[in-house]
Short mmCIF file of the C-alpha atoms (twelve columns), coordinates in Angstrom:
data_MODEL
# 
_entry.id   MODEL 
# 
loop_
_atom_site.group_PDB 
_atom_site.id 
_atom_site.type_symbol 
_atom_site.label_atom_id 
_atom_site.label_alt_id 
_atom_site.label_comp_id 
_atom_site.label_asym_id 
_atom_site.label_seq_id 
_atom_site.Cartn_x 
_atom_site.Cartn_y 
_atom_site.Cartn_z 
_atom_site.pdbx_PDB_model_num 
ATOM 1  C CA . MET A 1  137.623 143.634 188.616 1 
ATOM 2  C CA . PRO A 2  139.722 140.578 187.698 1 
ATOM 3  C CA . LEU A 3  140.100 137.761 190.187 1 
ATOM 4  C CA . PRO A 4  143.481 137.576 191.932 1 
ATOM 5  C CA . ARG A 5  145.891 134.905 190.747 1 
ATOM 6  C CA . ILE A 6  148.787 133.405 192.662 1 
ATOM 7  C CA . LEU A 7  152.074 132.796 190.853 1 
ATOM 8  C CA . ALA A 8  153.993 131.225 193.724 1 
ATOM 9  C CA . VAL A 9  153.686 130.484 197.426 1 
ATOM 10 C CA . PHE A 10 156.418 130.006 200.026 1 
ATOM 11 C CA . PRO A 11 155.318 128.578 203.401 1 
ATOM 12 C CA . PHE A 12 157.066 129.414 206.687 1 
ATOM 13 C CA . VAL A 13 156.098 127.748 209.965 1 
ATOM 14 C CA . PRO A 14 154.196 128.176 212.067 1 
ATOM 15 C CA . ALA A 15 151.561 129.829 209.822 1 
ATOM 16 C CA . THR A 16 152.958 132.335 207.322 1 
ATOM 17 C CA . LEU A 17 152.714 132.294 203.556 1 
ATOM 18 C CA . VAL A 18 154.725 134.548 201.290 1 
ATOM 19 C CA . VAL A 19 152.521 134.924 198.233 1 
ATOM 20 C CA . ARG A 20 153.709 136.176 194.859 1 
ATOM 21 C CA . TRP A 21 150.724 137.515 192.924 1 
ATOM 22 C CA . GLN A 22 150.225 137.648 189.165 1 
ATOM 23 C CA . ASP A 23 150.802 141.424 189.184 1 
ATOM 24 C CA . GLY A 24 154.335 140.799 190.504 1 
ATOM 25 C CA . SER A 25 153.669 141.980 194.047 1 
ATOM 26 C CA . GLU A 26 154.606 139.838 197.013 1 
ATOM 27 C CA . ARG A 27 152.888 139.767 200.414 1 
ATOM 28 C CA . ARG A 28 153.642 138.017 203.687 1 
ATOM 29 C CA . VAL A 29 150.371 136.643 205.081 1 
ATOM 30 C CA . ASP A 30 149.928 135.247 208.583 1 
ATOM 31 C CA . ILE A 31 147.094 132.721 208.324 1 
ATOM 32 C CA . GLY A 32 147.337 131.489 211.924 1 
ATOM 33 C CA . ALA A 33 143.984 132.992 212.979 1 
ATOM 34 C CA . TRP A 34 142.320 131.524 209.872 1 
ATOM 35 C CA . ILE A 35 143.672 128.068 210.764 1 
ATOM 36 C CA . VAL A 36 142.414 128.346 214.355 1 
ATOM 37 C CA . ALA A 37 138.992 129.582 213.181 1 
ATOM 38 C CA . GLY A 38 138.737 126.530 210.913 1 
ATOM 39 C CA . GLY A 39 138.672 124.229 213.938 1 
ATOM 40 C CA . PRO A 40 139.217 120.508 213.379 1 
ATOM 41 C CA . ILE A 41 138.964 120.843 209.586 1 
ATOM 42 C CA . LEU A 42 142.102 122.999 209.366 1 
ATOM 43 C CA . ALA A 43 143.863 121.538 212.437 1 
ATOM 44 C CA . PRO A 44 146.226 119.433 210.270 1 
ATOM 45 C CA . LEU A 45 147.828 122.720 209.134 1 
ATOM 46 C CA . GLN A 46 149.222 123.152 212.651 1 
ATOM 47 C CA . ASP A 47 151.611 120.290 211.827 1 
ATOM 48 C CA . PRO A 48 154.724 121.861 210.238 1 
ATOM 49 C CA . ALA A 49 155.183 118.834 207.980 1 
ATOM 50 C CA . VAL A 50 151.730 119.450 206.480 1 
ATOM 51 C CA . PHE A 51 151.965 123.246 206.409 1 
ATOM 52 C CA . LEU A 52 155.203 123.138 204.433 1 
ATOM 53 C CA . THR A 53 153.482 121.211 201.598 1 
ATOM 54 C CA . ALA A 54 151.657 124.357 200.397 1 
ATOM 55 C CA . LYS A 55 151.450 124.623 196.616 1 
ATOM 56 C CA . VAL A 56 149.605 126.699 194.031 1 
ATOM 57 C CA . VAL A 57 146.736 124.898 192.280 1 
ATOM 58 C CA . GLY A 58 143.916 125.685 189.878 1 
ATOM 59 C CA . HIS A 59 145.988 127.922 187.599 1 
ATOM 60 C CA . GLY A 60 146.722 130.258 190.512 1 
ATOM 61 C CA . SER A 61 143.233 130.271 191.984 1 
ATOM 62 C CA . ALA A 62 144.163 128.641 195.322 1 
ATOM 63 C CA . VAL A 63 146.810 127.318 197.684 1 
ATOM 64 C CA . GLN A 64 146.451 123.676 198.665 1 
ATOM 65 C CA . TRP A 65 148.161 121.473 201.240 1 
ATOM 66 C CA . ALA A 66 148.705 117.717 201.288 1 
ATOM 67 C CA . GLY A 67 146.745 115.896 203.916 1 
ATOM 68 C CA . PRO A 68 143.792 113.708 204.683 1 
ATOM 69 C CA . GLU A 69 141.307 116.570 204.184 1 
ATOM 70 C CA . ASP A 70 140.664 119.033 201.394 1 
ATOM 71 C CA . LEU A 71 143.019 121.669 202.803 1 
ATOM 72 C CA . ALA A 72 142.967 124.794 200.658 1 
ATOM 73 C CA . ILE A 73 142.371 128.534 200.619 1 
ATOM 74 C CA . ASP A 74 141.236 130.348 197.493 1 
ATOM 75 C CA . ALA A 75 143.077 133.378 196.125 1 
ATOM 76 C CA . VAL A 76 140.252 135.788 196.932 1 
ATOM 77 C CA . HIS A 77 140.210 134.906 200.636 1 
ATOM 78 C CA . LEU A 78 144.004 134.838 200.790 1 
ATOM 79 C CA . GLN A 79 144.104 138.322 199.279 1 
ATOM 80 C CA . LEU A 80 141.577 139.539 201.867 1 
ATOM 81 C CA . LEU A 81 143.776 138.155 204.661 1 
ATOM 82 C CA . ALA A 82 146.805 139.828 203.090 1 
ATOM 83 C CA . LYS A 83 144.994 143.171 203.163 1 
ATOM 84 C CA . GLY A 84 143.923 142.628 206.762 1 
ATOM 85 C CA . ALA A 85 140.233 142.603 205.861 1 
# 
């Protein structure tokens, strides 16, 4: 099974990403629980100014945010969240 690839990401505060996948599908993903579970490491994503910096990196393999930490989620985990797994 091929790895999922992200074509585009559109962030919406407080914690939603609209993800356009390589296959052309688009999913709205609430990552609020993931941010909370990440504790202090992901806490900067609770700042709307940081959350809105989401961009696709690694040839579609992840979404990354600007910030003092390495703030990112890979496409596989994002796809799992999108499916509610």
